Backbone bond lengths (Angstrom), bond angles and torsions (degrees), N, CA, C in turn:
res aa  C-N    CA-C-N  psi(-1)  N-CA   C-N-CA  omega(-1)  CA-C   N-CA-C  phi
1 M - - - 1.446 - - 1.512 111.34 -
2 S 1.311 115.75 153.69 1.454 121.46 176.65 1.521 108.87 -146.15
3 W 1.328 114.94 170.36 1.466 119.72 176.54 1.500 109.34 -148.11
4 N 1.336 115.45 159.02 1.449 122.18 175.04 1.525 107.66 -156.94
5 Y 1.312 115.83 172.88 1.468 120.94 175.03 1.528 108.15 -87.39
6 Q 1.316 116.48 132.71 1.457 120.96 175.19 1.521 109.46 -143.27
7 I 1.317 115.45 149.20 1.454 120.60 177.17 1.526 108.33 -83.51
8 I 1.313 116.42 133.02 1.457 123.31 175.28 1.523 106.76 -116.66
9 K 1.325 115.34 128.09 1.464 120.47 -179.83 1.523 108.54 -87.23
10 H 1.330 116.41 122.84 1.475 123.57 178.62 1.522 107.38 -112.29
11 G 1.308 118.73 89.91 1.458 120.05 -177.72 1.517 111.04 88.92
12 D 1.336 116.14 -171.35 1.467 121.08 -174.52 1.511 114.92 -69.69
13 E 1.332 118.26 -43.76 1.469 121.34 -174.80 1.516 111.05 -130.66
14 D 1.309 117.02 45.26 1.451 121.14 -179.03 1.529 107.79 -137.03
15 F 1.321 115.89 97.98 1.450 123.30 -178.93 1.524 108.11 -106.23
16 R 1.350 116.71 134.91 1.457 119.92 -178.43 1.528 109.68 -136.68
17 L 1.305 115.32 137.43 1.470 121.49 176.88 1.526 108.55 -91.04
18 H 1.321 116.68 122.38 1.467 123.29 -178.06 1.518 110.61 -124.43
19 E 1.316 116.48 161.01 1.459 121.24 162.70 1.522 105.74 -79.54
20 V 1.326 116.39 127.52 1.464 121.42 -179.89 1.526 107.20 -116.96
21 H 1.331 115.47 126.20 1.480 122.22 -178.06 1.518 109.23 -103.11
22 K 1.341 116.07 134.24 1.473 121.87 -175.97 1.512 110.26 -123.75
23 D 1.340 114.29 151.47 1.459 119.62 176.61 1.523 110.09 -81.97
24 E 1.327 116.66 -175.54 1.470 121.57 -175.82 1.525 113.17 -62.02
25 S 1.345 116.83 -26.29 1.474 119.45 179.55 1.519 112.11 -89.95
26 G 1.332 118.59 2.46 1.457 121.94 177.25 1.510 114.42 89.02
27 R 1.311 118.31 7.72 1.466 121.54 178.77 1.523 110.00 -86.38
28 V 1.335 115.83 140.00 1.451 121.81 178.77 1.531 109.48 -67.22
29 H 1.320 116.67 129.11 1.472 119.72 175.65 1.517 112.08 -119.75
30 S 1.336 118.15 -17.37 1.463 120.15 176.28 1.512 110.14 -164.42
31 W 1.327 115.48 164.67 1.449 121.90 175.75 1.519 108.40 -152.34
32 T 1.318 116.46 158.87 1.466 121.05 -178.45 1.528 109.99 -65.67
33 A 1.320 115.47 141.57 1.471 120.53 179.93 1.518 110.86 -68.71
34 N 1.318 116.63 -39.40 1.467 121.31 -179.32 1.514 110.09 -98.32
35 A 1.302 116.29 128.74 1.461 120.99 -179.76 1.526 111.13 -70.88
36 E 1.313 115.91 148.38 1.462 122.31 173.74 1.522 110.32 -76.04
37 L 1.318 117.44 -38.05 1.472 124.86 177.76 1.530 108.65 -141.63
38 T 1.322 116.03 151.34 1.458 121.06 173.78 1.511 109.59 -133.35
39 G 1.332 117.22 155.03 1.448 121.89 178.75 1.511 110.53 -165.21
40 T 1.339 114.88 174.11 1.460 119.73 -179.10 1.527 112.54 -97.17
41 S 1.357 116.49 -1.32 1.466 120.06 179.03 1.530 108.80 -161.37
42 M 1.310 115.59 168.31 1.468 120.39 173.53 1.515 109.59 -61.52
43 H 1.329 117.99 -40.91 1.470 122.31 179.54 1.526 109.90 -59.40
44 D 1.315 117.76 -41.51 1.459 121.92 179.17 1.524 110.99 -60.01
45 I 1.322 117.86 -46.98 1.475 121.68 177.90 1.515 110.03 -61.71
46 H 1.329 116.89 -45.12 1.457 121.32 -179.20 1.527 111.35 -60.45
47 S 1.325 116.91 -43.23 1.467 121.42 178.58 1.526 111.72 -62.55
48 Q 1.314 116.85 -41.20 1.459 120.90 178.32 1.529 110.84 -64.06
49 L 1.341 116.60 -41.93 1.457 120.19 -179.95 1.526 110.64 -64.57
50 K 1.316 117.24 -40.91 1.469 120.58 178.20 1.538 110.17 -61.79
51 R 1.334 115.79 -42.95 1.464 118.38 179.52 1.534 110.32 -65.98
52 M 1.323 117.00 -40.77 1.466 119.49 178.60 1.516 110.80 -60.60
53 L 1.322 117.90 -46.18 1.450 121.80 -179.40 1.528 110.08 -62.38
54 N 1.309 116.94 -44.56 1.462 121.64 178.34 1.540 110.59 -60.28
55 D 1.322 117.01 -45.28 1.459 120.33 -179.66 1.527 112.10 -63.43
56 V 1.338 116.42 -43.71 1.469 120.37 -179.45 1.518 111.05 -63.23
57 Q 1.314 117.07 -37.11 1.453 120.20 -179.44 1.520 112.82 -73.34
58 R 1.322 118.41 -27.59 1.453 122.13 -174.82 1.513 115.10 -99.58
59 R 1.297 118.55 -19.09 1.477 120.93 -171.58 1.516 111.45 -110.71
60 H 1.323 115.42 153.25 1.470 120.92 178.91 1.528 110.61 -79.88
61 V 1.300 116.03 163.65 1.451 121.91 178.83 1.521 109.30 -79.79
62 L 1.343 115.63 133.58 1.460 121.56 176.71 1.527 109.98 -87.41
63 K 1.317 116.80 147.42 1.454 120.91 174.48 1.525 107.80 -101.52
64 I 1.321 116.17 129.93 1.456 120.57 -176.97 1.526 111.99 -56.74
65 E 1.337 116.71 -36.05 1.462 119.14 -177.93 1.529 112.44 -71.34
66 D 1.323 118.47 -16.50 1.461 121.83 177.95 1.530 112.91 -88.58
67 L 1.316 118.27 -7.78 1.460 121.83 -176.45 1.522 110.96 -89.69
68 P 1.329 117.21 150.08 1.470 119.73 179.18 1.532 110.71 -67.68
69 Q 1.314 115.79 152.54 1.465 121.58 177.03 1.518 108.85 -63.03
70 S 1.304 117.02 134.92 1.453 121.91 179.62 1.518 111.37 -76.06
71 E 1.346 116.10 141.09 1.458 120.55 174.77 1.520 110.05 -89.19
72 N 1.323 117.83 -25.35 1.468 121.61 -178.29 1.522 107.38 -120.27
73 E 1.305 117.26 91.59 1.457 121.55 -174.05 1.518 112.33 -74.80
74 E 1.360 118.57 -12.97 1.454 119.32 176.72 1.524 111.73 -70.44
75 D 1.326 117.03 -35.79 1.450 121.31 -175.54 1.516 113.69 -93.45
76 T 1.336 117.82 -24.42 1.444 120.63 -175.89 1.519 109.73 -136.17
77 H 1.310 115.72 163.37 1.455 120.93 175.88 1.521 108.93 -89.58
78 S 1.305 115.23 151.48 1.460 119.03 177.22 1.511 110.14 -116.71
79 A 1.291 116.32 174.24 1.455 121.04 179.87 1.519 111.79 -70.54
80 D 1.346 118.39 -16.20 1.458 122.15 179.17 1.520 109.54 -74.30
81 T 1.318 116.67 111.67 1.473 121.23 -177.69 1.518 111.36 -113.23
82 T 1.332 117.11 22.76 1.460 120.15 -177.61 1.511 113.83 -79.28
83 S 1.341 117.75 -18.50 1.474 119.21 -178.47 1.498 112.63 -88.57
């Protein structure tokens, strides 16, 4: 088995980047329920990926313990890793 990132089109203007898992013959057998990226077009996804790559190359790594505690844990991760 193998996996890679692939865009899955959900409707007319809803593109989402997912992890796609394939069997030995290369056929898709599963994908992540939550998209890694979403956009309204292929261009939108491409632009986001370019920005992500640029940011990763230019910025330092953050340490989770140095970040403030999140007030909204549904949208962001917090330093609490006990769950």
